N, CA, C, O and the ligand as a Tripos MOL2 file, in Angstrom:
@<TRIPOS>MOLECULE
protein
  281   279    71     0     0
PROTEIN
NO_CHARGES

@<TRIPOS>ATOM
      1 N           0.8230   -1.2230    0.0140 N.3       1 MET1
      2 CA          0.0360    0.0010    0.0030 C.3       1 MET1
      3 C           0.8990    1.2200   -0.0560 C.2       1 MET1
      4 O           0.4860    2.2700    0.4360 O.2       1 MET1
      5 N           2.0630    1.1470   -0.6220 N.am      2 SER2
      6 CA          2.9020    2.3000   -0.5910 C.3       2 SER2
      7 C           2.9180    2.9950   -1.9740 C.2       2 SER2
      8 O           3.8710    3.6860   -2.3370 O.2       2 SER2
      9 N           1.8750    2.7880   -2.6890 N.am      3 LYS3
     10 CA          1.7800    3.4690   -4.0040 C.3       3 LYS3
     11 C           1.7550    4.9600   -3.9010 C.2       3 LYS3
     12 O           0.9170    5.4380   -3.1370 O.2       3 LYS3
     13 N           2.5250    5.7450   -4.5380 N.am      4 PRO4
     14 CA          2.4210    7.1710   -4.4920 C.3       4 PRO4
     15 C           1.1520    7.6680   -5.0570 C.2       4 PRO4
     16 O           0.7350    7.1800   -6.1080 O.2       4 PRO4
     17 N           0.4810    8.6320   -4.4210 N.am      5 ALA5
     18 CA         -0.7590    9.1970   -4.9310 C.3       5 ALA5
     19 C          -0.4660   10.3850   -5.7550 C.2       5 ALA5
     20 O           0.5140   11.0810   -5.4880 O.2       5 ALA5
     21 N          -1.2610   10.6650   -6.7500 N.am      6 HIS6
     22 CA         -1.0010   11.7100   -7.6660 C.3       6 HIS6
     23 C          -2.1890   12.5490   -7.6590 C.2       6 HIS6
     24 O          -3.2990   12.0190   -7.5960 O.2       6 HIS6
     25 N          -2.0440   13.9040   -7.7230 N.am      7 CYS7
     26 CA         -3.1870   14.8440   -7.8370 C.3       7 CYS7
     27 C          -4.0420   14.5880   -9.0580 C.2       7 CYS7
     28 O          -3.4490   14.5990  -10.1360 O.2       7 CYS7
     29 N          -5.3640   14.3560   -9.0570 N.am      8 PRO8
     30 CA         -6.1060   14.1610  -10.1460 C.3       8 PRO8
     31 C          -6.2850   15.3770  -11.0660 C.2       8 PRO8
     32 O          -6.8000   15.3040  -12.1820 O.2       8 PRO8
     33 N          -5.8550   16.4100  -10.5460 N.am      9 SER9
     34 CA         -6.0620   17.6940  -11.4410 C.3       9 SER9
     35 C          -4.6490   18.0820  -12.0240 C.2       9 SER9
     36 O          -4.6190   18.4270  -13.2050 O.2       9 SER9
     37 N          -3.5790   18.0580  -11.3660 N.am     10 CYS10
     38 CA         -2.3700   18.4990  -12.0100 C.3      10 CYS10
     39 C          -1.3060   17.3830  -12.0730 C.2      10 CYS10
     40 O          -0.1810   17.5680  -12.5380 O.2      10 CYS10
     41 N          -1.7820   16.1060  -11.5270 N.am     11 ARG11
     42 CA         -0.9340   14.9210  -11.7890 C.3      11 ARG11
     43 C           0.3980   15.0550  -11.0270 C.2      11 ARG11
     44 O           1.3400   14.3330  -11.3550 O.2      11 ARG11
     45 N           0.5080   15.8530  -10.1280 N.am     12 LYS12
     46 CA          1.6660   15.9950   -9.3290 C.3      12 LYS12
     47 C           1.6150   15.0580   -8.1000 C.2      12 LYS12
     48 O           0.5000   14.9020   -7.6010 O.2      12 LYS12
     49 N           2.6140   14.4420   -7.5650 N.am     13 PRO13
     50 CA          2.6080   13.5360   -6.4570 C.3      13 PRO13
     51 C           2.1110   14.4230   -5.1900 C.2      13 PRO13
     52 O           2.4970   15.5700   -4.9680 O.2      13 PRO13
     53 N           1.1880   13.6900   -4.3990 N.am     14 VAL14
     54 CA          0.6590   14.3880   -3.2830 C.3      14 VAL14
     55 C           1.1670   13.6680   -2.0040 C.2      14 VAL14
     56 O           1.6940   12.5580   -2.0780 O.2      14 VAL14
     57 N           0.9940   14.3380   -0.8100 N.am     15 LEU15
     58 CA          1.2660   13.5710    0.3850 C.3      15 LEU15
     59 C           0.2000   12.6020    0.7480 C.2      15 LEU15
     60 O          -0.9680   12.8240    0.4320 O.2      15 LEU15
     61 N           0.5550   11.5330    1.4000 N.am     16 PRO16
     62 CA         -0.4470   10.4870    1.9180 C.3      16 PRO16
     63 C          -1.6370   11.1920    2.5940 C.2      16 PRO16
     64 O          -1.5650   12.3260    3.0660 O.2      16 PRO16
     65 N          -2.6760   10.4620    2.5980 N.am     17 ARG17
     66 CA         -3.8820   11.0500    3.3000 C.3      17 ARG17
     67 C          -3.6870   11.4040    4.6730 C.2      17 ARG17
     68 O          -4.2770   12.3860    5.1250 O.2      17 ARG17
     69 N          -2.9600   10.7480    5.3530 N.am     18 ALA18
     70 CA         -2.7000   11.0100    6.8150 C.3      18 ALA18
     71 C          -2.0660   12.3650    6.9800 C.2      18 ALA18
     72 O          -2.3430   13.0330    7.9760 O.2      18 ALA18
     73 N          -1.1670   12.8480    5.9950 N.am     19 LYS19
     74 CA         -0.5660   14.1230    6.1690 C.3      19 LYS19
     75 C          -1.1890   15.2360    5.3600 C.2      19 LYS19
     76 O          -0.7960   16.4010    5.4130 O.2      19 LYS19
     77 N          -2.2050   14.7980    4.5920 N.am     20 ASN20
     78 CA         -2.7300   15.7630    3.6080 C.3      20 ASN20
     79 C          -4.3170   15.8160    3.7100 C.2      20 ASN20
     80 O          -5.0110   14.9140    3.2400 O.2      20 ASN20
     81 N          -4.8270   16.8830    4.3280 N.am     21 PRO21
     82 CA         -6.2690   17.0600    4.4870 C.3      21 PRO21
     83 C          -6.9940   17.2840    3.2100 C.2      21 PRO21
     84 O          -8.2230   17.2480    3.1560 O.2      21 PRO21
     85 N          -6.1840   17.5330    2.1100 N.am     22 LEU22
     86 CA         -6.9000   17.8330    0.8590 C.3      22 LEU22
     87 C          -6.8280   16.5930    0.0110 C.2      22 LEU22
     88 O          -7.2900   16.6260   -1.1300 O.2      22 LEU22
     89 N          -6.2840   15.5130    0.4890 N.am     23 PHE23
     90 CA         -6.0950   14.2730   -0.3060 C.3      23 PHE23
     91 C          -7.4210   14.0420   -1.0070 C.2      23 PHE23
     92 O          -8.4910   14.2340   -0.4280 O.2      23 PHE23
     93 N          -7.3260   13.5820   -2.3970 N.am     24 PRO24
     94 CA         -6.1230   13.1990   -3.0650 C.3      24 PRO24
     95 C          -5.6130   14.3300   -3.9150 C.2      24 PRO24
     96 O          -4.9420   14.0980   -4.9200 O.2      24 PRO24
     97 N          -5.9170   15.5440   -3.5350 N.am     25 PHE25
     98 CA         -5.5070   16.7210   -4.2500 C.3      25 PHE25
     99 C          -4.2250   17.3200   -3.5380 C.2      25 PHE25
    100 O          -4.0030   17.1750   -2.3360 O.2      25 PHE25
    101 N          -3.4750   17.9530   -4.3450 N.am     26 CYS26
    102 CA         -2.1910   18.5650   -3.7730 C.3      26 CYS26
    103 C          -2.4440   19.9140   -3.1520 C.2      26 CYS26
    104 O          -1.6390   20.3630   -2.3350 O.2      26 CYS26
    105 N          -3.5550   20.5980   -3.5100 N.am     27 SER27
    106 CA         -3.9010   21.9020   -2.9410 C.3      27 SER27
    107 C          -5.2810   22.0720   -3.1130 C.2      27 SER27
    108 O          -5.9000   21.3480   -3.8930 O.2      27 SER27
    109 N          -5.8760   23.0410   -2.4030 N.am     28 ALA28
    110 CA         -7.2250   23.4780   -2.4380 C.3      28 ALA28
    111 C          -7.6300   23.9240   -3.8480 C.2      28 ALA28
    112 O          -8.7280   23.5970   -4.2980 O.2      28 ALA28
    113 N          -6.7550   24.6740   -4.5640 N.am     29 ARG29
    114 CA         -6.9320   25.0650   -5.8140 C.3      29 ARG29
    115 C          -7.2850   23.9310   -6.8510 C.2      29 ARG29
    116 O          -8.2140   23.9810   -7.6570 O.2      29 ARG29
    117 N          -6.4080   22.9300   -6.6960 N.am     30 CYS30
    118 CA         -6.5780   21.7450   -7.5280 C.3      30 CYS30
    119 C          -7.9890   21.0320   -7.1640 C.2      30 CYS30
    120 O          -8.6440   20.5330   -8.0790 O.2      30 CYS30
    121 N          -8.4050   20.9900   -5.9710 N.am     31 ARG31
    122 CA         -9.5450   20.3830   -5.5890 C.3      31 ARG31
    123 C         -10.7540   21.2320   -6.2490 C.2      31 ARG31
    124 O         -11.7030   20.6500   -6.7740 O.2      31 ARG31
    125 N         -10.6750   22.4980   -6.1990 N.am     32 ALA32
    126 CA        -11.7970   23.2240   -6.7490 C.3      32 ALA32
    127 C         -11.7690   23.1590   -8.2580 C.2      32 ALA32
    128 O         -12.8410   23.2870   -8.8510 O.2      32 ALA32
    129 N         -10.6110   22.9670   -8.9670 N.am     33 VAL33
    130 CA        -10.6220   22.7820  -10.4370 C.3      33 VAL33
    131 C         -11.2700   21.4190  -10.7720 C.2      33 VAL33
    132 O         -12.0920   21.2930  -11.6800 O.2      33 VAL33
    133 N         -10.8510   20.4160   -9.9920 N.am     34 ASP34
    134 CA        -11.4340   19.1580  -10.2580 C.3      34 ASP34
    135 C         -12.9390   19.0570  -10.0030 C.2      34 ASP34
    136 O         -13.6410   18.3390  -10.7150 O.2      34 ASP34
    137 N         -13.4260   19.7560   -9.0130 N.am     35 LEU35
    138 CA        -14.8430   19.8280   -8.6490 C.3      35 LEU35
    139 C         -15.6020   20.5590   -9.7820 C.2      35 LEU35
    140 O         -16.6670   20.1060  -10.2020 O.2      35 LEU35
    141 N         -15.0650   21.6600  -10.2600 N.am     36 GLY36
    142 CA        -15.6280   22.4870  -11.2160 C.3      36 GLY36
    143 C         -15.6340   21.5970  -12.5660 C.2      36 GLY36
    144 O         -16.5370   21.7440  -13.3890 O.2      36 GLY36
    145 N         -14.6680   20.7390  -12.7440 N.am     37 LYS37
    146 CA        -14.6040   20.0230  -14.0420 C.3      37 LYS37
    147 C         -15.8150   19.0510  -13.9100 C.2      37 LYS37
    148 O         -16.5820   18.9380  -14.8670 O.2      37 LYS37
    149 N         -16.0130   18.3660  -12.7970 N.am     38 TRP38
    150 CA        -17.0840   17.3520  -12.7630 C.3      38 TRP38
    151 C         -18.4180   18.1710  -12.8980 C.2      38 TRP38
    152 O         -19.2970   17.7710  -13.6610 O.2      38 TRP38
    153 N         -18.5550   19.2000  -12.2330 N.am     39 LEU39
    154 CA        -19.9480   19.9180  -12.3430 C.3      39 LEU39
    155 C         -20.1480   20.3340  -13.7630 C.2      39 LEU39
    156 O         -21.2490   20.2120  -14.3000 O.2      39 LEU39
    157 N         -19.0520   20.8480  -14.4160 N.am     40 GLY40
    158 CA        -19.2010   21.3160  -15.7740 C.3      40 GLY40
    159 C         -19.6760   20.2150  -16.6740 C.2      40 GLY40
    160 O         -20.5540   20.4530  -17.5040 O.2      40 GLY40
    161 N         -19.1150   18.9580  -16.5510 N.am     41 GLU41
    162 CA        -19.4130   17.8710  -17.4010 C.3      41 GLU41
    163 C         -20.8880   17.4500  -17.1480 C.2      41 GLU41
    164 O         -21.6630   17.2120  -18.0750 O.2      41 GLU41
    165 N         -21.2060   17.3780  -15.9180 N.am     42 GLU42
    166 CA        -22.5120   16.9470  -15.4860 C.3      42 GLU42
    167 C         -23.6130   17.8430  -16.1400 C.2      42 GLU42
    168 O         -24.6140   17.3600  -16.6700 O.2      42 GLU42
    169 N         -23.3610   19.1620  -16.0660 N.am     43 TYR43
    170 CA        -24.2360   20.2650  -16.5680 C.3      43 TYR43
    171 C         -24.2610   20.0220  -18.1470 C.2      43 TYR43
    172 O         -25.3320   20.1050  -18.7490 O.2      43 TYR43
    173 N         -23.2510   19.7650  -18.7110 N.am     44 ARG44
    174 CA        -23.2320   19.5660  -20.1690 C.3      44 ARG44
    175 C         -24.0340   18.3670  -20.6770 C.2      44 ARG44
    176 O         -24.8280   18.4390  -21.6150 O.2      44 ARG44
    177 N         -23.7800   17.3330  -20.0270 N.am     45 VAL45
    178 CA        -24.3400   15.9980  -20.3420 C.3      45 VAL45
    179 C         -25.8480   16.0910  -20.0520 C.2      45 VAL45
    180 O         -26.6560   15.7780  -20.9260 O.2      45 VAL45
    181 N         -26.2290   16.5060  -18.8720 N.am     46 GLY46
    182 CA        -27.5410   16.4450  -18.2600 C.3      46 GLY46
    183 C         -28.4440   17.4290  -18.8570 C.2      46 GLY46
    184 O         -29.5040   17.0850  -19.3790 O.2      46 GLY46
    185 N         -28.0300   18.7080  -18.7900 N.am     47 GLY47
    186 CA        -28.8310   19.8210  -19.2840 C.3      47 GLY47
    187 C         -28.5990   20.3720  -20.7040 C.2      47 GLY47
    188 O         -29.5120   20.8040  -21.4070 O.2      47 GLY47
    189 N         -27.4020   20.3260  -21.0420 N.am     48 GLY48
    190 CA        -27.0100   20.9370  -22.3840 C.3      48 GLY48
    191 C         -27.7490   20.1180  -23.5100 C.2      48 GLY48
    192 O         -28.5820   20.6740  -24.2250 O.2      48 GLY48
    193 N         -27.4320   18.8040  -23.6510 N.am     49 SER49
    194 CA        -27.9770   18.0960  -24.8870 C.3      49 SER49
    195 C         -29.4500   18.0330  -24.7470 C.2      49 SER49
    196 O         -30.1060   18.1670  -25.7800 O.2      49 SER49
    197 N         -30.1050   17.8400  -23.5630 N.am     50 ALA50
    198 CA        -31.5650   17.8310  -23.4730 C.3      50 ALA50
    199 C         -32.0620   19.1460  -23.9150 C.2      50 ALA50
    200 O         -33.1130   19.1930  -24.5550 O.2      50 ALA50
    201 N         -31.4340   20.1740  -23.6460 N.am     51 ASP51
    202 CA        -31.8920   21.4930  -23.9020 C.3      51 ASP51
    203 C         -31.8220   21.6920  -25.4740 C.2      51 ASP51
    204 O         -32.7110   22.3290  -26.0380 O.2      51 ASP51
    205 N         -30.8090   21.1670  -26.1450 N.am     52 GLU52
    206 CA        -30.7240   21.2230  -27.5140 C.3      52 GLU52
    207 C         -31.9250   20.5740  -28.2930 C.2      52 GLU52
    208 O         -32.4890   21.0680  -29.2690 O.2      52 GLU52
    209 N         -32.2150   19.3640  -27.6780 N.am     53 GLN53
    210 CA        -33.2440   18.5300  -28.2330 C.3      53 GLN53
    211 C         -34.5890   19.2020  -28.2240 C.2      53 GLN53
    212 O         -35.3660   19.1290  -29.1760 O.2      53 GLN53
    213 N         -34.8430   19.8800  -27.0770 N.am     54 GLU54
    214 CA        -36.0740   20.6340  -26.8410 C.3      54 GLU54
    215 C         -36.1360   21.7710  -27.7690 C.2      54 GLU54
    216 O         -37.2040   22.2770  -28.1120 O.2      54 GLU54
    217 N         -34.8300   22.2210  -28.2270 N.am     55 ASP55
    218 CA        -34.8780   23.4110  -29.0900 C.3      55 ASP55
    219 C         -35.4960   23.0670  -30.4300 C.2      55 ASP55
    220 O         -35.8290   23.9710  -31.1960 O.2      55 ASP55
    221 N         -35.6580   21.8060  -30.7350 N.am     56 GLU56
    222 CA        -36.2480   21.5180  -31.9520 C.3      56 GLU56
    223 C         -37.8370   21.5300  -31.9890 C.2      56 GLU56
    224 O         -38.4840   21.5080  -33.0360 O.2      56 GLU56
    225 N         -38.3400   21.5660  -30.8140 N.am     57 LEU57
    226 CA        -39.8250   21.6550  -30.7770 C.3      57 LEU57
    227 C         -40.3480   22.9970  -31.1200 C.2      57 LEU57
    228 O         -41.3190   23.0810  -31.8710 O.2      57 LEU57
    229 N         -39.7450   24.1210  -30.6000 N.am     58 PRO58
    230 CA        -40.2230   25.4360  -31.0760 C.3      58 PRO58
    231 C         -40.2240   25.6220  -32.6160 C.2      58 PRO58
    232 O         -41.1170   26.3170  -33.1020 O.2      58 PRO58
    233 N         -39.3830   25.1080  -33.3410 N.am     59 SER59
    234 CA        -39.3160   25.1420  -34.7170 C.3      59 SER59
    235 C         -40.5240   24.5380  -35.3830 C.2      59 SER59
    236 O         -40.9780   25.0080  -36.4270 O.2      59 SER59
    237 N         -41.0800   23.4170  -34.7290 N.am     60 ALA60
    238 CA        -42.3180   22.7350  -35.2560 C.3      60 ALA60
    239 C         -43.4470   23.5440  -34.8250 C.2      60 ALA60
    240 O         -44.4800   23.6170  -35.4910 O.2      60 ALA60
    241 N         -43.2670   24.1640  -33.7030 N.am     61 ALA61
    242 CA        -44.5360   25.1160  -33.1070 C.3      61 ALA61
    243 C         -44.6370   26.2500  -34.0470 C.2      61 ALA61
    244 O         -45.5750   27.0410  -33.9460 O.2      61 ALA61
    245 N         -43.7890   26.3720  -34.8940 N.am     62 GLY62
    246 CA        -43.7440   27.5890  -35.8330 C.3      62 GLY62
    247 C         -44.9450   27.4100  -36.8350 C.2      62 GLY62
    248 O         -45.5490   28.3520  -37.3470 O.2      62 GLY62
    249 N         -45.2040   26.1270  -37.0390 N.am     63 GLU63
    250 CA        -46.4730   25.8310  -38.0050 C.3      63 GLU63
    251 C         -47.6960   26.2820  -37.3430 C.2      63 GLU63
    252 O         -48.5670   26.7700  -38.0630 O.2      63 GLU63
    253 N         -47.9220   26.1850  -35.9380 N.am     64 SER64
    254 CA        -49.0640   26.6450  -35.3610 C.3      64 SER64
    255 C         -49.1600   28.1110  -35.4210 C.2      64 SER64
    256 O         -50.2280   28.6980  -35.2470 O.2      64 SER64
    257 N         -48.0260   28.7140  -35.6700 N.am     65 ASP65
    258 CA        -47.9740   30.2120  -35.7590 C.3      65 ASP65
    259 C         -48.7320   30.6470  -37.0780 C.2      65 ASP65
    260 O         -49.3750   31.6950  -37.1190 O.2      65 ASP65
    261 N         -48.6250   29.8220  -38.1070 N.am     66 SER66
    262 CA        -49.2800   30.2350  -39.4000 C.3      66 SER66
    263 C         -50.7420   29.8450  -39.3200 C.2      66 SER66
    264 O         -51.5600   30.2680  -40.1370 O.2      66 SER66
    265 N         -51.0660   29.0160  -38.3030 N.am     67 GLU67
    266 CA        -52.5900   28.5720  -38.1180 C.3      67 GLU67
    267 C         -53.2920   29.8490  -37.4640 C.2      67 GLU67
    268 O         -54.3870   30.2730  -37.8360 O.2      67 GLU67
    269 N         -52.5470   30.3890  -36.4760 N.am     68 SER68
    270 CA        -53.2080   31.5220  -35.8690 C.3      68 SER68
    271 C         -53.3290   32.7020  -36.7990 C.2      68 SER68
    272 O         -54.2370   33.5170  -36.6440 O.2      68 SER68
    273 N         -52.4460   32.8120  -37.7510 N.am     69 GLY69
    274 CA        -52.4770   33.7910  -38.8380 C.3      69 GLY69
    275 C         -53.6520   33.5870  -39.7860 C.2      69 GLY69
    276 O         -54.3200   34.5300  -40.2110 O.2      69 GLY69
    277 N         -53.8800   32.2610  -40.1090 N.am     70 ALA70
    278 CA        -54.9310   31.9980  -41.1310 C.3      70 ALA70
    279 C         -56.4130   32.0180  -40.6010 C.2      70 ALA70
    280 O         -57.3480   31.8100  -41.3740 O.2      70 ALA70
    281 ZN         -2.7040   19.3580   -8.0080 Zn       71 ZN71
@<TRIPOS>BOND
     1     1     2 1
     2     2     3 1
     3     3     4 2
     4     3     5 am
     5     5     6 1
     6     6     7 1
     7     7     8 2
     8     7     9 am
     9     9    10 1
    10    10    11 1
    11    11    12 2
    12    11    13 am
    13    13    14 1
    14    14    15 1
    15    15    16 2
    16    15    17 am
    17    17    18 1
    18    18    19 1
    19    19    20 2
    20    19    21 am
    21    21    22 1
    22    22    23 1
    23    23    24 2
    24    23    25 am
    25    25    26 1
    26    26    27 1
    27    27    28 2
    28    27    29 am
    29    29    30 1
    30    30    31 1
    31    31    32 2
    32    31    33 am
    33    33    34 1
    34    34    35 1
    35    35    36 2
    36    35    37 am
    37    37    38 1
    38    38    39 1
    39    39    40 2
    40    39    41 am
    41    41    42 1
    42    42    43 1
    43    43    44 2
    44    43    45 am
    45    45    46 1
    46    46    47 1
    47    47    48 2
    48    47    49 am
    49    49    50 1
    50    50    51 1
    51    51    52 2
    52    51    53 am
    53    53    54 1
    54    54    55 1
    55    55    56 2
    56    55    57 am
    57    57    58 1
    58    58    59 1
    59    59    60 2
    60    59    61 am
    61    61    62 1
    62    62    63 1
    63    63    64 2
    64    63    65 am
    65    65    66 1
    66    66    67 1
    67    67    68 2
    68    67    69 am
    69    69    70 1
    70    70    71 1
    71    71    72 2
    72    71    73 am
    73    73    74 1
    74    74    75 1
    75    75    76 2
    76    75    77 am
    77    77    78 1
    78    78    79 1
    79    79    80 2
    80    79    81 am
    81    81    82 1
    82    82    83 1
    83    83    84 2
    84    83    85 am
    85    85    86 1
    86    86    87 1
    87    87    88 2
    88    87    89 am
    89    89    90 1
    90    90    91 1
    91    91    92 2
    92    91    93 am
    93    93    94 1
    94    94    95 1
    95    95    96 2
    96    95    97 am
    97    97    98 1
    98    98    99 1
    99    99   100 2
   100    99   101 am
   101   101   102 1
   102   102   103 1
   103   103   104 2
   104   103   105 am
   105   105   106 1
   106   106   107 1
   107   107   108 2
   108   107   109 am
   109   109   110 1
   110   110   111 1
   111   111   112 2
   112   111   113 am
   113   113   114 1
   114   114   115 1
   115   115   116 2
   116   115   117 am
   117   117   118 1
   118   118   119 1
   119   119   120 2
   120   119   121 am
   121   121   122 1
   122   122   123 1
   123   123   124 2
   124   123   125 am
   125   125   126 1
   126   126   127 1
   127   127   128 2
   128   127   129 am
   129   129   130 1
   130   130   131 1
   131   131   132 2
   132   131   133 am
   133   133   134 1
   134   134   135 1
   135   135   136 2
   136   135   137 am
   137   137   138 1
   138   138   139 1
   139   139   140 2
   140   139   141 am
   141   141   142 1
   142   142   143 1
   143   143   144 2
   144   143   145 am
   145   145   146 1
   146   146   147 1
   147   147   148 2
   148   147   149 am
   149   149   150 1
   150   150   151 1
   151   151   152 2
   152   151   153 am
   153   153   154 1
   154   154   155 1
   155   155   156 2
   156   155   157 am
   157   157   158 1
   158   158   159 1
   159   159   160 2
   160   159   161 am
   161   161   162 1
   162   162   163 1
   163   163   164 2
   164   163   165 am
   165   165   166 1
   166   166   167 1
   167   167   168 2
   168   167   169 am
   169   169   170 1
   170   170   171 1
   171   171   172 2
   172   171   173 am
   173   173   174 1
   174   174   175 1
   175   175   176 2
   176   175   177 am
   177   177   178 1
   178   178   179 1
   179   179   180 2
   180   179   181 am
   181   181   182 1
   182   182   183 1
   183   183   184 2
   184   183   185 am
   185   185   186 1
   186   186   187 1
   187   187   188 2
   188   187   189 am
   189   189   190 1
   190   190   191 1
   191   191   192 2
   192   191   193 am
   193   193   194 1
   194   194   195 1
   195   195   196 2
   196   195   197 am
   197   197   198 1
   198   198   199 1
   199   199   200 2
   200   199   201 am
   201   201   202 1
   202   202   203 1
   203   203   204 2
   204   203   205 am
   205   205   206 1
   206   206   207 1
   207   207   208 2
   208   207   209 am
   209   209   210 1
   210   210   211 1
   211   211   212 2
   212   211   213 am
   213   213   214 1
   214   214   215 1
   215   215   216 2
   216   215   217 am
   217   217   218 1
   218   218   219 1
   219   219   220 2
   220   219   221 am
   221   221   222 1
   222   222   223 1
   223   223   224 2
   224   223   225 am
   225   225   226 1
   226   226   227 1
   227   227   228 2
   228   227   229 am
   229   229   230 1
   230   230   231 1
   231   231   232 2
   232   231   233 am
   233   233   234 1
   234   234   235 1
   235   235   236 2
   236   235   237 am
   237   237   238 1
   238   238   239 1
   239   239   240 2
   240   239   241 am
   241   241   242 1
   242   242   243 1
   243   243   244 2
   244   243   245 am
   245   245   246 1
   246   246   247 1
   247   247   248 2
   248   247   249 am
   249   249   250 1
   250   250   251 1
   251   251   252 2
   252   251   253 am
   253   253   254 1
   254   254   255 1
   255   255   256 2
   256   255   257 am
   257   257   258 1
   258   258   259 1
   259   259   260 2
   260   259   261 am
   261   261   262 1
   262   262   263 1
   263   263   264 2
   264   263   265 am
   265   265   266 1
   266   266   267 1
   267   267   268 2
   268   267   269 am
   269   269   270 1
   270   270   271 1
   271   271   272 2
   272   271   273 am
   273   273   274 1
   274   274   275 1
   275   275   276 2
   276   275   277 am
   277   277   278 1
   278   278   279 1
   279   279   280 2
@<TRIPOS>SUBSTRUCTURE
     1 MET1         2 RESIDUE 1 A MET
     2 SER2         6 RESIDUE 1 A SER
     3 LYS3        10 RESIDUE 1 A LYS
     4 PRO4        14 RESIDUE 1 A PRO
     5 ALA5        18 RESIDUE 1 A ALA
     6 HIS6        22 RESIDUE 1 A HIS
     7 CYS7        26 RESIDUE 1 A CYS
     8 PRO8        30 RESIDUE 1 A PRO
     9 SER9        34 RESIDUE 1 A SER
    10 CYS10       38 RESIDUE 1 A CYS
    11 ARG11       42 RESIDUE 1 A ARG
    12 LYS12       46 RESIDUE 1 A LYS
    13 PRO13       50 RESIDUE 1 A PRO
    14 VAL14       54 RESIDUE 1 A VAL
    15 LEU15       58 RESIDUE 1 A LEU
    16 PRO16       62 RESIDUE 1 A PRO
    17 ARG17       66 RESIDUE 1 A ARG
    18 ALA18       70 RESIDUE 1 A ALA
    19 LYS19       74 RESIDUE 1 A LYS
    20 ASN20       78 RESIDUE 1 A ASN
    21 PRO21       82 RESIDUE 1 A PRO
    22 LEU22       86 RESIDUE 1 A LEU
    23 PHE23       90 RESIDUE 1 A PHE
    24 PRO24       94 RESIDUE 1 A PRO
    25 PHE25       98 RESIDUE 1 A PHE
    26 CYS26      102 RESIDUE 1 A CYS
    27 SER27      106 RESIDUE 1 A SER
    28 ALA28      110 RESIDUE 1 A ALA
    29 ARG29      114 RESIDUE 1 A ARG
    30 CYS30      118 RESIDUE 1 A CYS
    31 ARG31      122 RESIDUE 1 A ARG
    32 ALA32      126 RESIDUE 1 A ALA
    33 VAL33      130 RESIDUE 1 A VAL
    34 ASP34      134 RESIDUE 1 A ASP
    35 LEU35      138 RESIDUE 1 A LEU
    36 GLY36      142 RESIDUE 1 A GLY
    37 LYS37      146 RESIDUE 1 A LYS
    38 TRP38      150 RESIDUE 1 A TRP
    39 LEU39      154 RESIDUE 1 A LEU
    40 GLY40      158 RESIDUE 1 A GLY
    41 GLU41      162 RESIDUE 1 A GLU
    42 GLU42      166 RESIDUE 1 A GLU
    43 TYR43      170 RESIDUE 1 A TYR
    44 ARG44      174 RESIDUE 1 A ARG
    45 VAL45      178 RESIDUE 1 A VAL
    46 GLY46      182 RESIDUE 1 A GLY
    47 GLY47      186 RESIDUE 1 A GLY
    48 GLY48      190 RESIDUE 1 A GLY
    49 SER49      194 RESIDUE 1 A SER
    50 ALA50      198 RESIDUE 1 A ALA
    51 ASP51      202 RESIDUE 1 A ASP
    52 GLU52      206 RESIDUE 1 A GLU
    53 GLN53      210 RESIDUE 1 A GLN
    54 GLU54      214 RESIDUE 1 A GLU
    55 ASP55      218 RESIDUE 1 A ASP
    56 GLU56      222 RESIDUE 1 A GLU
    57 LEU57      226 RESIDUE 1 A LEU
    58 PRO58      230 RESIDUE 1 A PRO
    59 SER59      234 RESIDUE 1 A SER
    60 ALA60      238 RESIDUE 1 A ALA
    61 ALA61      242 RESIDUE 1 A ALA
    62 GLY62      246 RESIDUE 1 A GLY
    63 GLU63      250 RESIDUE 1 A GLU
    64 SER64      254 RESIDUE 1 A SER
    65 ASP65      258 RESIDUE 1 A ASP
    66 SER66      262 RESIDUE 1 A SER
    67 GLU67      266 RESIDUE 1 A GLU
    68 SER68      270 RESIDUE 1 A SER
    69 GLY69      274 RESIDUE 1 A GLY
    70 ALA70      278 RESIDUE 1 A ALA
    71 ZN71       281 GROUP 0 **** ****
């Protein structure tokens, strides 16, 4: 169990968990970067693509627009 840990954000070697409250990150900044990366991907996968698909509906609703005109 002596495998050296590396920061998931910058890939630099980090201190063992016992000596590093920020484990497995080397610094609070790297932890924030990694957290933001996960949140960003989640937002893109969950909300972004779904939002683009729903974006096609308004174009179909444009037909109803001509109905109200006629
Ligand atoms: Zn780091």
